[in-house]
C-alpha positions, 0 to 999 in steps of 0.5 A, spaced: 506 443 533 508 444 526 514 450 524 511 456 522 513 457 515 517 464 515 514 469 509 518 469 503 521 476 502 523 479 495 531 479 497 530 471 498 526 470 491 532 475 487 537 471 491 535 464 489 539 462 483 536 456 478 539 449 480 540 443 476 534 440 480 527 444 481 526 448 487 520 450 491 520 457 495 514 457 500 511 463 503 505 459 507 498 458 506 499 453 501 503 459 496 509 457 493 514 460 487 517 454 483 524 455 480 525 451 474 532 448 472 535 453 466 533 451 460 537 452 453 535 453 446 537 450 440 544 454 439 545 453 446 544 460 449 541 460 456 533 462 456 530 466 462 529 462 468 522 459 469 519 461 475 512 460 477 507 461 483 502 455 485 497 455 490 496 448 494 489 447 496 484 441 498 477 441 495 473 435 497 478 431 500 483 432 495 489 436 494 489 440 488 494 446 485 493 452 480 497 456 477 497 464 479 502 466 474 509 468 473 514 471 476 516 477 476 510 479 471 506 477 477 510 480 484 510 477 491 504 481 494 499 480 487 501 473 488 498 473 495 492 477 493 491 472 488 492 467 494 487 470 498 482 471 493 482 463 491 482 462 499 475 466 499 473 462 493 474 456 497 471 459 504 465 459 500 465 452 497 467 455 491 473 451 486 478 456 484 480 452 478 473 450 476 471 457 477 477 459 472 475 454 467 468 457 468 470 464 466 474 461 460 468 459 457 463 465 458 459 467 451 463 473 448 457 478 445 457 481 439 464 485 437 460 491 436 456 491 442 462 489 446 466 495 445 461 499 449 459 494 455 461 497 462 467 492 463 470 494 456 470 501 457 472 500 465 478 497 463 480 502 457 480 507 462 484 504 467 489 502 462 489 509 460 490 512 467 495 507 469 501 511 467 499 516 472 497 512 478 502 508 483 501 500 482 498 500 489 492 505 487 492 502 480 491 495 484 485 498 488 481 501 483 481 495 478 479 491 485 473 496 486 471 496 479 472 488 478 469 486 484 463 491 485 461 494 479 462 489 474 458 483 477 451 488 476 453 493 470 459 489 467 455 487 461 451 492 460 451 498 455 454 504 457 448 508 453 443 504 457 445 504 464 441 508 469 442 511 475 437 506 478 443 500 476 448 504 479 445 504 485 443 497 485 451 495 485 452 501 490 446 498 495 450 491 495 457 494 497 452 498 503 449 492 505 456 489 507 457 495 512 462 498 507 459 505 507 466 509 505 467 503 499 461 505 496 462 512 496 469 510 493 466 505 488 461 511 486 467 515 484 470 510 480 464 508 476 463 516 475 470 517 472 469 511 468 462 514 465 466 521 464 471 518 460 465 514 456 463 521 455 469 524 452 470 519 448 463 519 445 461 512 447 456 515 452 452 521 452 451 522 459 454 519 467 448 516 471 453 515 477 454 523 477 449 525 483 448 518 486 453 520 493 446 524 494 443 518 495 448 513 499 449 513 506 454 518 510 460 514 512 462 514 519 468 519 520 474 515 524 480 517 526 486 513 525 488 508 530 494 510 535 497 506 541 497 511 547 498 506 552 505 505 554 504 498 555 501 497 549 507 501 545 512 497 549 510 491 547 509 493 540 517 496 540 519 489 542 514 486 536 518 490 531 525 488 534 523 481 533 520 482 526 523 476 522 521 479 515 525 484 510 531 488 514 529 494 510 522 493 512 523 492 519 527 499 519 522 502 516 518 500 522 523 503 527 523 509 523 515 510 522 515 510 530 521 515 531 520 520 526 512 520 526 512 522 518 507 520 514 508 513 511 508 516 504 514 521 506 517 515 509 517 510 504 519 515 499 525 518 503 531 519 498 538 518 500 540 525 496 536 528 502 538 525 508 545 529 511 547 523 516 553 528 518 549 534 520 543 528 523 538 532 518 533 529 513 531 535 509 525 534 506 522 537 500 516 541 500 513 538 494 514 531 497 510 533 502 502 532 503 499 539 503 494 543 499 496 546 492 496 553 494 501 551 501 506 547 496 506 553 492 507 558 498 513 554 500 516 553 493 523 551 494 522 550 502 524 544 506 521 541 512 527 539 516 526 532 520 532 532 526 535 525 526 536 523 533 542 518 535 539 512 534 536 514 528 543 516 525 545 509 527 539 505 524 540 509 517 547 508 517 546 501 517 541 501 512 546 505 507 550 499 506 543 495 504 540 501 499 545 506 499 546 505 491 539 506 490 535 512 490 530 511 495 532 510 503 527 504 503 528 501 496 523 496 493 523 493 486 526 497 480 530 502 484 522 504 486 520 506 493 517 500 497 509 498 497 505 503 501 502 497 504 509 494 506 508 497 513 501 495 514 502 489 512 508 487 517 504 490 523 499 485 521 504 479 520 505 480 527 499 480 530 497 487 530 490 489 527 488 494 523 483 497 529 489 497 534 495 500 530 497 503 523 502 506 520 499 513 519 497 512 526 504 512 530 503 520 528 497 521 533 501 516 538 507 521 538 503 527 538 499 525 544 505 522 548 510 529 547 504 533 549 501 529 555 506 525 558 513 528 556 510 535 556 513 539 550 509 544 547 504 543 542 506 548 537 513 544 536 509 538 535 505 541 530 511 543 527 514 536 527 508 534 523 509 538 518 502 541 519 501 549 518 502 553 524 501 561 525 504 566 529 499 571 533 498 575 526 496 570 523 502 568 519 505 561 518 511 560 520 517 557 516 519 550 517 526 551 519 524 555 526 524 552 532 530 547 529 534 547 536 528 546 540 525 540 535 532 536 535 532 536 543 524 534 542 526 529 537 531 526 542 527 526 547 522 522 544 527 517 541 530 516 548 523 515 551 522 509 545 529 506 547 526 506 555 520 503 553 
């Protein structure tokens, strides 16, 4: 049986230096990064190393290879996304290489009309909005517009598109069972038209009220493990995780601390006191309503750190302690919000069984039903708004000694599994 290729990591890419011969780093499923030897300009100055993403595949019985861009302009995550898109084309019998050539040969409409095409306006909109978005959210918005809106209304003028035209695009999304996605696509189309109206390119927004015409999405709760044996298996899988060391510890602490995924990945060393075993999470970084954030301005959400957590963080500090973020990604930014879930998928855990956010429900259920901790203490630790009998919200620092004991008991329980 052929040996499975371990996935590439950011550290592996960054620490592999150019040599006198071409090097190839493999990520699996045909994706590889080619690192070419250092080139020199006429004056003898070394130029930036050339690193190219390539995808190997077979089409009609023949080996082929296409370029997916250069690193670091195209990140590891983006290269994987492009690999997925190309593989999806192959599954439909489409040659990704020929599809690219076809796109390049597309006839461009008259420049005067091109400025008010929906696809042109959409790209102007998300280019303008990009600076205020997380990179992962930007890619999600672009993907929804490019894949679900442009095939139907992309080549139409924003002045000519009717609600029926937009609804036609949304019905296609609904027909594949993606009801919630249809609502999100409608929102983005509506935002494009708002931008078009503001800039004088259109006079109305045909997508504004279409949510009423769409199917209502089914309310789904975050998948969470509450079975003792399944949770034990997941913990063993995390201990055996062979990817990034930083990601492995993010997985460990996701279960132990059960904070929201965004709060964990944006954790900063300056907020963590290992001597006092406390993470003082600033309220502005919590996922709360604006009014609640304003009411609690200047406060912190105290997250007690069990002995096992302090141990993990002390080791991790040797790797990322010089960075702002505990789970540092590239260019001193926090790791991607897809990292935890991607790691879970790589270990064989599907999205209907467990997610990074689902660890909160796992802890809440077991702490209450199996370990017998008070619900108000659990709710405090989840950073939910908890009120006293008179309707006043408790301060986040209350019940600190009890919560310290509960978090240690939770870590001990997990270690026991």
